[in-house]
C-alpha positions, 0 to 999 in steps of 0.5 A: 150807077153806070159802074154797078150796071156794067158790073152786073152785065159782066157777071151775067155774061160770065154766068151765061158763058160758064153755063153754056160751056157746061151744057156743051160739055154735057152735049159732047158726052151725049154724042160720045155715048151714042157712038156704037163700037160695032159701027166704027169706021176710019171716018168716025175715028178721024172725026173723034181725033179732030174733036180731041185736037180742037178740045186740046187747043181750047183747053190750052187757050183757056188754061194757059197750059201748053198743048204738049203738056196736055197731050203728055197727060192724056198719054199717061192715061193710056199707059 
């Protein structure tokens, strides 16, 4: 019975974490949509680059893919 309860709590926790990650990704997309290209400053560029770096670190941690490989993939998108 305790094993079943523990498994249910674990499944609830993973479901919640996944939903939260999806919501955070949507929230980031909303923030990006609010950016106005006419009002770009170096401060906004630096903020976006900082967020990009943190997202690459998070993806590397989550996926096990090296940050250099992630960066290479991103660079290919800009060629």
